[in-house]
C-alpha positions as CSV (number, residue, x, y, z in Angstrom):
1,X,84.6,25.4,98.8
2,X,87.1,28.1,100.7
3,X,86.5,29.3,104.2
4,X,85.4,32.9,103.8
5,X,87.9,35.7,105.1
6,X,86.9,37.3,108.2
7,X,87.5,41.1,109.2
8,X,90.8,40.1,110.9
9,X,92.0,38.6,108.5
10,X,92.0,41.4,105.8
11,X,94.9,43.6,104.7
12,X,94.4,47.3,107.0
13,X,94.6,50.0,104.6
14,X,94.0,53.7,104.9
15,X,92.4,56.0,102.0
16,X,93.9,59.5,101.1
17,X,91.6,61.9,99.3
18,X,92.6,65.4,98.4
19,X,91.5,68.2,96.3
20,X,93.2,71.7,95.9
21,X,90.9,74.5,97.3
22,X,88.6,74.7,100.2
23,X,85.7,75.8,97.5
24,X,86.0,72.4,95.8
25,X,85.7,70.6,99.0
26,X,82.6,72.5,100.1
27,X,80.5,73.3,97.0
28,X,81.9,70.0,94.7
29,X,82.0,66.5,95.3
30,X,85.6,65.6,94.6
31,X,86.3,64.2,98.1
32,X,83.2,62.1,98.4
33,X,83.7,60.5,94.7
34,X,87.4,59.6,95.4
35,X,86.4,58.0,98.6
36,X,83.8,56.1,96.6
37,X,86.3,54.7,93.9
38,X,88.9,54.1,96.7
39,X,86.6,51.9,98.8
40,X,85.4,49.9,95.4
41,X,89.0,49.1,94.9
42,X,89.7,48.2,98.4
43,X,86.6,45.8,98.4
44,X,87.7,44.1,95.1
45,X,91.3,43.7,96.4
46,X,90.1,42.4,99.9
47,X,91.3,45.0,102.2
48,X,89.7,46.5,105.0
49,X,89.4,50.2,105.2
50,X,90.3,51.6,108.6
51,X,90.4,55.5,108.2
52,X,90.1,58.2,105.5
53,X,92.3,61.2,105.8
54,X,91.2,64.2,103.2
55,X,92.9,67.3,102.6
56,X,92.0,70.5,100.7
57,X,95.6,72.1,100.4
58,X,97.5,73.0,97.1
59,X,99.4,70.0,95.9
60,X,102.7,72.4,95.1
61,X,105.1,72.5,98.0
62,X,105.9,70.1,100.9
63,X,103.8,67.5,101.5
64,X,104.1,67.9,105.3
65,X,102.0,71.0,104.8
66,X,99.0,69.2,104.4
67,X,97.0,68.5,107.9
68,X,95.4,65.3,106.2
69,X,98.8,63.8,105.3
70,X,100.7,64.6,108.5
71,X,97.6,63.2,110.3
72,X,97.9,59.9,108.3
73,X,101.9,59.4,109.0
74,X,101.3,60.0,112.4
75,X,98.2,57.3,112.4
76,X,100.6,54.9,110.9
77,X,103.8,55.4,113.6
78,X,101.1,55.1,115.9
79,X,100.2,51.4,114.9
80,X,103.9,50.4,114.7
81,X,104.4,47.1,113.1
82,X,101.2,47.1,111.3
83,X,101.3,46.6,107.5
84,X,99.2,49.1,105.8
85,X,98.0,49.6,102.2
86,X,97.8,53.5,101.1
87,X,95.2,53.8,98.5
88,X,95.4,57.0,96.2
89,X,92.7,57.6,93.5
90,X,95.4,58.8,91.0
91,X,99.0,59.7,91.1
92,X,98.6,63.4,91.0
93,X,96.9,63.1,94.5
94,X,100.1,61.7,95.7
95,X,102.8,64.6,94.9
96,X,103.0,66.8,92.1
97,X,106.5,67.6,92.7
98,X,109.6,64.8,91.6
99,X,111.4,66.0,94.8
100,X,108.5,65.5,97.4
101,X,107.2,62.4,95.5
102,X,110.0,60.3,96.4
103,X,110.5,61.7,99.7
104,X,106.9,60.4,100.6
105,X,107.7,57.3,99.2
106,X,110.7,57.0,101.6
107,X,108.5,58.2,104.6
108,X,106.1,55.3,103.8
109,X,108.5,52.9,103.0
110,X,110.2,53.6,106.7
111,X,106.8,52.8,108.1
112,X,106.2,49.6,106.2
113,X,103.6,50.9,104.4
114,X,102.6,50.0,100.7
115,X,101.6,52.5,98.0
116,X,98.8,51.6,95.5
117,X,97.0,53.8,93.0
118,X,93.8,53.0,91.1
119,X,95.1,54.2,87.6
120,X,98.9,53.4,88.4
121,X,100.9,50.2,89.0
122,X,103.6,50.9,91.5
123,X,107.1,48.8,90.4
124,X,110.5,48.8,91.9
125,X,112.1,47.8,88.9
126,X,114.6,49.9,87.3
127,X,112.0,50.7,84.3
128,X,109.1,51.0,86.7
129,X,111.3,53.8,88.6
130,X,111.8,55.5,85.7
131,X,108.4,55.6,84.6
132,X,107.4,56.6,87.9
133,X,109.9,59.5,87.9
134,X,108.5,60.4,84.4
135,X,105.0,60.7,85.6
136,X,106.1,63.0,88.8
137,X,108.0,65.0,86.5
138,X,105.1,65.5,84.4
139,X,102.5,66.3,87.1
140,X,105.3,69.0,88.3
141,X,105.3,70.3,84.9
142,X,101.7,70.8,84.7
143,X,101.6,72.3,88.2
144,X,104.0,74.9,87.2
145,X,102.6,75.6,83.8
146,X,99.2,76.1,85.5
147,X,100.6,78.2,88.2
148,X,102.3,80.4,85.5
149,X,99.3,80.9,83.7
150,X,97.2,82.0,86.8
151,X,99.9,84.5,87.8
152,X,99.9,86.0,84.2
153,X,96.3,86.4,84.0
154,X,95.9,87.6,87.4
155,X,98.9,89.9,86.5
156,X,97.1,91.2,83.8
157,X,94.0,91.9,85.8
158,X,96.0,94.0,88.4
159,X,97.2,96.1,85.5
160,X,94.0,97.0,84.6
161,X,93.2,98.2,88.0
162,X,91.5,95.1,89.5
163,X,91.9,93.2,93.0
164,X,92.4,89.5,92.4
165,X,93.4,88.4,95.9
166,X,91.0,87.7,98.8
167,X,89.0,90.7,99.9
168,X,90.1,93.0,102.5
169,X,88.2,93.9,105.8
170,X,85.6,96.5,105.0
171,X,85.5,95.0,101.4
172,X,83.4,92.1,99.6
173,X,83.2,90.9,96.0
174,X,80.1,91.5,93.6
175,X,79.7,90.4,90.3
176,X,79.5,93.3,87.7
177,X,78.2,93.2,84.2
178,X,80.9,95.2,82.6
179,X,84.0,94.4,85.5
180,X,83.3,91.0,86.4
181,X,84.4,90.4,90.2
182,X,84.8,93.8,91.6
183,X,85.3,95.0,95.0
184,X,82.5,97.2,96.8
185,X,82.4,98.5,100.4
186,X,80.9,96.0,103.0
187,X,78.5,98.1,105.2
188,X,78.8,98.7,108.2
189,X,82.2,97.9,108.6
190,X,83.4,100.2,105.8
191,X,81.7,102.9,107.6
192,X,83.9,102.2,110.7
193,X,87.1,101.8,108.7
194,X,86.4,105.1,106.9
195,X,86.3,107.2,110.1
196,X,89.1,105.3,111.4
197,X,91.3,106.3,108.6
198,X,90.2,110.0,108.2
199,X,90.5,110.4,111.9
200,X,94.7,109.0,111.7
201,X,95.0,111.1,109.1
202,X,93.3,114.6,110.1
203,X,95.1,114.0,113.8
204,X,92.2,112.9,115.7
205,X,93.9,109.9,116.2
206,X,97.1,110.8,117.3
207,X,98.6,107.1,117.4
208,X,97.9,103.6,115.9
209,X,96.8,102.5,119.5
210,X,94.1,105.2,119.3
211,X,92.9,103.6,116.0
212,X,93.0,100.1,117.7
213,X,90.6,101.1,120.6
214,X,88.3,102.9,118.2
215,X,87.7,100.1,115.8
216,X,87.6,97.6,119.2
217,X,84.7,99.7,120.4
218,X,82.6,99.3,117.4
219,X,80.4,96.1,117.6
220,X,80.0,95.5,113.7
221,X,83.9,95.3,113.3
222,X,85.4,92.1,113.1
223,X,87.8,90.7,116.3
224,X,90.6,88.5,115.7
225,X,91.0,87.4,119.2
226,X,88.4,85.7,121.7
227,X,88.6,88.7,124.1
228,X,87.4,91.2,121.5
229,X,90.8,92.7,121.0
230,X,92.2,93.3,117.4
231,X,96.2,92.7,117.0
232,X,98.2,95.7,116.3
233,X,99.9,94.1,113.1
234,X,96.4,93.9,111.6
235,X,95.7,97.8,112.1
236,X,99.2,98.6,110.9
237,X,98.3,96.3,107.8
238,X,94.9,98.5,107.1
239,X,96.6,101.6,107.5
240,X,99.4,101.0,104.9
241,X,96.8,99.2,102.6
242,X,96.6,101.8,99.4
243,X,93.6,99.7,98.6
244,X,91.6,102.0,100.7
245,X,92.3,105.0,98.7
246,X,91.2,103.2,95.4
247,X,94.6,101.7,94.3
248,X,96.1,98.6,93.6
249,X,99.4,97.2,93.1
250,X,101.4,94.1,93.2
251,X,105.0,94.4,93.8
252,X,105.9,90.7,93.9
253,X,104.5,90.7,90.3
254,X,106.4,94.1,89.3
255,X,102.8,95.9,89.1
256,X,103.5,99.5,90.3
257,X,100.4,101.7,92.1
258,X,97.8,102.4,89.9
259,X,94.1,103.5,90.0
260,X,91.6,101.0,90.5
261,X,88.1,100.5,89.6
262,X,86.8,99.8,92.9
263,X,85.2,102.7,95.0
264,X,87.5,104.2,97.7
265,X,86.9,104.4,101.3
266,X,89.0,108.0,101.5
267,X,91.3,110.2,99.2
268,X,94.6,109.7,98.1
269,X,95.7,112.7,99.6
270,X,94.2,111.1,103.2
271,X,96.2,108.0,102.4
272,X,99.6,109.9,102.0
273,X,98.8,111.8,105.1
274,X,98.4,108.6,107.2
275,X,101.8,107.2,105.4
276,X,103.5,110.5,106.7
277,X,101.9,110.0,110.1
278,X,103.4,106.3,110.2
279,X,106.9,107.4,109.2
280,X,106.8,110.4,111.7
281,X,106.7,107.9,114.3
282,X,104.7,107.3,117.6
283,X,102.9,110.3,118.9
284,X,101.5,110.7,122.5
285,X,98.2,108.3,122.7
286,X,95.5,109.1,124.4
287,X,95.1,107.1,127.9
288,X,93.6,103.9,127.8
289,X,92.5,104.0,131.3
290,X,90.6,107.1,130.9
291,X,88.3,108.2,133.7
292,X,85.4,110.5,132.9
293,X,85.6,112.2,136.3
294,X,89.0,114.0,135.5
295,X,88.9,114.9,131.9
296,X,92.2,117.6,132.5
297,X,94.4,114.5,133.6
298,X,97.3,114.8,131.7
299,X,96.5,117.7,129.5
300,X,97.3,120.3,132.3
301,X,101.1,120.1,133.3
302,X,102.4,121.0,136.6
303,X,104.3,124.4,136.8
304,X,107.5,122.9,138.4
305,X,108.1,119.7,136.5
306,X,106.3,120.3,133.0
307,X,104.9,116.9,133.5
308,X,101.2,116.1,133.3
309,X,98.8,116.2,136.2
310,X,96.8,113.3,137.3
311,X,93.6,112.9,139.2
312,X,92.3,110.5,141.6
313,X,89.6,109.9,144.4
314,X,90.6,110.1,147.9
315,X,88.6,108.5,151.0
316,X,87.6,110.7,153.6
317,X,85.8,109.9,156.9
318,X,82.2,110.2,155.6
319,X,82.9,110.3,151.6
320,X,85.3,110.4,148.9
321,X,86.8,113.6,147.4
322,X,88.1,114.2,144.1
323,X,91.9,115.9,143.8
324,X,94.2,116.3,141.0
325,X,98.2,116.4,142.1
326,X,101.5,115.7,140.5
327,X,103.2,112.3,140.8
328,X,106.3,112.9,139.2
329,X,109.0,111.6,141.3
330,X,111.5,114.8,142.6
331,X,109.2,117.5,142.0
332,X,108.4,119.9,144.8
333,X,104.8,119.9,144.1
334,X,104.8,116.4,144.2
335,X,101.3,114.6,146.0
336,X,100.3,118.1,146.8
337,X,96.6,117.9,146.4
338,X,94.4,120.2,144.5
339,X,90.7,120.1,144.8
340,X,88.9,119.2,141.7
341,X,86.5,122.0,141.9
342,X,89.2,124.9,142.4
343,X,91.0,123.0,139.6
344,X,88.3,122.7,136.9
345,X,86.5,126.3,138.0
346,X,89.8,127.9,136.9
347,X,89.7,125.7,133.7
348,X,86.4,126.9,133.2
349,X,87.3,130.4,133.5
350,X,90.2,130.2,131.1
351,X,87.5,128.4,128.3
352,X,84.8,130.9,128.8
353,X,87.2,133.8,128.2
354,X,87.8,132.4,124.6
355,X,84.0,132.6,124.0
356,X,83.6,135.6,121.6
357,X,80.7,138.1,121.6
358,X,78.1,137.4,118.9
359,X,78.9,140.6,117.0
360,X,82.4,139.4,116.6
361,X,81.1,135.7,115.5
362,X,78.7,137.9,112.9
363,X,81.9,139.4,111.6
364,X,84.1,136.3,111.5
365,X,81.1,134.7,109.6
366,X,81.2,137.3,107.1
367,X,85.0,136.8,107.1
368,X,84.7,133.4,106.3
369,X,82.5,133.9,103.3
370,X,84.7,136.1,101.9
371,X,87.8,133.7,102.6
372,X,85.8,131.0,100.9
373,X,85.0,132.7,97.9
374,X,88.5,133.9,97.4
375,X,89.8,130.3,98.2
376,X,87.5,129.1,95.1
377,X,89.0,131.6,92.9
378,X,92.6,130.5,94.0
379,X,91.9,126.7,94.0
380,X,91.0,127.0,90.0
381,X,94.3,128.6,89.2
382,X,95.9,126.1,91.8
383,X,94.0,123.1,90.0
384,X,95.8,124.2,86.5
385,X,99.1,124.3,88.8
386,X,98.5,120.7,89.6
387,X,98.0,119.4,86.3
388,X,100.9,121.1,85.1
389,X,103.0,119.6,88.0
390,X,101.6,115.8,87.1
391,X,102.6,116.3,83.5
392,X,105.7,117.7,84.4
393,X,106.4,114.3,86.8
394,X,105.4,112.4,83.9
395,X,107.5,113.6,81.8
396,X,110.5,113.2,84.4
397,X,109.1,109.4,84.7
398,X,109.7,109.0,81.3
399,X,113.4,110.0,81.4
400,X,114.4,108.0,84.1
401,X,113.0,105.1,82.5
402,X,115.2,105.6,79.2
403,X,118.0,105.8,82.0
404,X,117.3,102.8,83.8
405,X,117.3,101.0,80.4
406,X,120.7,102.4,79.9
407,X,122.1,101.6,83.1
408,X,124.0,98.2,84.2
409,X,124.7,99.2,87.5
410,X,122.5,97.4,90.1
411,X,123.3,100.5,92.6
412,X,122.0,102.9,90.1
413,X,119.0,100.6,88.7
414,X,117.9,100.5,92.5
415,X,118.2,104.5,92.9
416,X,116.2,105.2,89.6
417,X,113.4,102.5,90.4
418,X,113.2,104.3,94.1
419,X,113.0,107.8,92.3
420,X,110.6,106.5,89.8
421,X,108.2,105.0,92.3
422,X,108.2,108.6,94.5
423,X,107.3,110.4,91.2
424,X,104.6,108.1,90.5
425,X,103.1,108.7,93.9
426,X,103.5,112.5,93.4
427,X,102.0,112.4,90.4
428,X,98.8,110.4,91.6
429,X,98.4,112.7,94.3
430,X,98.7,115.9,92.0
431,X,96.2,114.3,89.4
432,X,93.9,113.5,92.1
433,X,93.9,117.1,93.5
434,X,93.3,118.4,90.0
435,X,90.5,116.1,89.2
436,X,88.6,117.1,92.6
437,X,85.3,119.0,92.3
438,X,85.1,122.6,93.7
439,X,82.7,122.8,96.7
440,X,79.6,124.1,96.3
441,X,77.8,126.7,98.2
442,X,76.1,124.2,100.2
443,X,79.1,122.9,101.3
444,X,80.6,126.2,102.8
445,X,77.6,127.0,104.3
446,X,77.8,123.7,106.1
447,X,81.4,124.1,107.2
448,X,80.9,127.7,108.4
449,X,78.1,126.7,110.4
450,X,80.1,123.7,112.2
451,X,83.5,126.0,112.6
452,X,81.4,128.8,114.1
453,X,79.3,126.6,116.4
454,X,82.5,125.6,117.9
455,X,84.2,128.9,117.7
456,X,81.1,130.5,119.4
457,X,80.5,128.1,122.3
458,X,83.4,126.1,123.2
459,X,82.5,125.8,126.9
460,X,79.1,124.7,126.1
461,X,80.1,121.9,123.6
462,X,83.0,120.9,126.5
463,X,80.6,121.1,129.3
464,X,77.5,118.9,127.5
465,X,80.1,116.4,125.6
466,X,81.4,113.1,126.9
467,X,85.1,112.1,127.4
468,X,86.1,112.2,124.0
469,X,84.0,115.2,122.9
470,X,86.1,116.9,125.8
471,X,89.2,115.7,124.6
472,X,88.6,117.0,121.0
473,X,87.5,120.3,122.3
474,X,91.0,120.6,124.4
475,X,93.2,119.7,121.1
476,X,91.2,122.2,118.7
477,X,91.1,125.2,121.4
478,X,94.8,125.0,122.9
479,X,97.9,124.6,120.7
480,X,99.9,123.5,124.0
481,X,98.7,122.0,127.2
482,X,97.9,124.1,130.1
483,X,100.1,125.2,133.0
484,X,98.7,125.2,136.6
485,X,100.8,127.0,139.3
486,X,100.8,126.4,143.2
487,X,99.1,129.7,143.6
488,X,96.1,128.3,142.0
489,X,95.9,129.9,138.5
490,X,96.7,129.0,135.1
491,X,99.6,130.7,133.2
492,X,99.2,132.4,130.3
493,X,97.7,129.9,127.7
494,X,98.5,129.4,124.0
495,X,95.4,129.0,122.2
496,X,94.7,127.6,118.6
497,X,94.9,129.6,115.7
498,X,91.1,130.7,115.1
499,X,90.9,131.7,118.8
500,X,93.8,133.9,118.6
501,X,92.6,135.6,115.7
502,X,89.3,136.3,117.5
503,X,91.0,137.4,120.4
504,X,93.2,139.9,118.4
505,X,90.1,141.3,116.8
506,X,88.2,141.8,120.1
507,X,91.0,143.4,121.6
508,X,92.2,145.7,119.3
509,X,92.0,149.4,119.7
510,X,91.6,151.7,116.7
511,X,92.4,155.5,117.1
512,X,91.9,158.3,114.9
513,X,94.8,159.5,113.0
514,X,95.2,163.4,113.3
515,X,94.5,165.3,109.9
516,X,97.1,168.0,110.6
517,X,100.7,167.3,109.1
518,X,103.9,167.5,111.6
519,X,107.0,168.9,109.2
520,X,109.9,167.9,111.3
521,X,113.0,170.0,110.9
522,X,115.0,167.2,110.3
523,X,113.1,166.2,107.5
524,X,111.2,167.9,104.4
525,X,108.8,165.1,103.9
526,X,105.2,165.5,105.4
527,X,104.1,163.2,108.2
528,X,101.0,162.6,110.2
529,X,100.9,161.6,113.8
530,X,98.4,160.4,116.1
531,X,97.8,161.6,119.3
532,X,99.6,158.7,121.4
533,X,102.5,159.2,118.9
534,X,102.6,163.0,119.8
535,X,102.7,162.0,123.6
536,X,105.7,160.0,122.9
537,X,107.4,162.7,121.1
538,X,107.1,165.0,123.9
539,X,107.6,162.5,126.5
540,X,111.2,163.5,127.2
541,X,110.4,167.3,127.7
542,X,109.2,167.4,131.2
543,X,108.3,171.0,131.3
544,X,106.5,173.1,129.1
545,X,109.1,175.4,128.1
546,X,110.9,172.8,126.5
547,X,108.2,171.6,124.3
548,X,107.4,175.3,123.6
549,X,111.0,175.9,122.2
550,X,110.8,173.2,119.7
551,X,107.3,174.3,118.2
552,X,107.2,178.2,118.3
553,X,108.6,178.7,115.0
554,X,105.5,176.8,113.7
555,X,102.9,178.3,116.0
556,X,101.2,181.9,115.6
557,X,100.7,182.4,119.3
558,X,103.2,184.6,121.1
559,X,102.7,183.2,124.4
560,X,103.1,179.6,125.4
561,X,100.2,177.4,126.6
562,X,99.8,176.6,130.2
563,X,97.7,174.5,132.5
564,X,95.8,171.5,131.4
565,X,95.0,173.0,128.1
566,X,98.9,172.4,127.1
567,X,98.5,169.8,125.0
568,X,95.4,170.9,123.2
569,X,97.2,174.0,122.2
570,X,100.2,172.2,121.1
571,X,98.0,169.9,118.9
572,X,96.5,173.4,117.4
573,X,99.7,174.8,116.8
574,X,101.4,171.9,115.0
């Protein structure tokens, strides 16, 4: 009767298990079943299993990209000189690529480890190496065929308008009875993204940094850094993604931009505005270190150097004092402090001067309504024109495709492809405009109410709003930054177009035109002249006699008028 082997006498072994996807690892039992079979094999062969190394990485590509495989190779190196047996459940779990199969074999051989498989026997004979190569090549063929089949199915689904990759931020997949897996907005993240995208498209957010800070301020939006920050490249990726406008594409598979079946967060027109803003480059961003105590900091410029003035607190003997000042090096007004009360009191007078009277507001409301109705009629004609332009762009695309098929020059081909892509985007934008429904009456009332609420009370909104609201009022009310002079006054302000129009209406003076005609001797045509125009004509004549000599032929009076009734008599004669 033999002596039983102790644990120290057994050959040390390591088990490697692998599944292709993380889903198989979490939802299936592939790793557990592989480990169970390998342990049974080791027990039958008399091996002592020291460690199990699982992986859920894809079988294609370099085996060194698998965390479990790298860990196992490092473990063997750490136990230098110890003869290990590496156990695999199946040869396909080893390496489904001929090149990497033999590279991995060499890595194990260099470390003195043997390889054993439950359903294949490794042999070092020429015949065994040939058969092993055939098996490895067969696994590679199956992997590549499966990959090709998957790509073909995914390409066909993208061409039909479905997203087949991971759901982006703001969306999640749902199972639809008709469409299958379909994206839907993931609230409340989708609402945060919608506001951010529309804000950057409309100019509310002037830079990507402002969009980034806005998203970071939302507690529901997922952050990708431990400190609650979002990486800048992720914001850029979001702004460039047409998926949020309801369109899908897969450039690496040759699938051009097309309408998707999922619900968009913004319109395609807003997406195009975002791309234009990105191409235009960086614009001045709102300060990240803003201080609500100094809302005019950076918006009001120094009259000497033209740079934005800053604001800060200064410590006095008993308390702190708030000042605005210019800090530009070399400026004659540098560090000359202006009390905040004086600085902002002048601004208060400026913005209060923009507030129109209630009578003018009522007039503007009626003008808005007339303009809205006129715009509706014009939009109906515009929609027909947009559809006509979209059809023309479609015809141009077909012509370019014919030229593309006939061309053999790669330079010409690339130029035509770029032109086709541009026309495709134009066609999509025009078609979307033509499909947009006309706004209803309720929408007009809502827009007019919001617009007039701001135009009628800009100071009240500014005074009662927070820092963000105040910055918005500044951008909407003034077309250019204000300029503060050393004398303590603001220079001529340049208001935005709505306030400019209202100001023109309130300051316009109407004069009655005289009913009588003035027939000049130099022209046979009749002419009407206002009182101010008459005075302008008579201005060169310093005395009454000169004026009387000109008009006497047309006057029935024999004596010239005199005194303070001179001009009235002149008008009566004319």
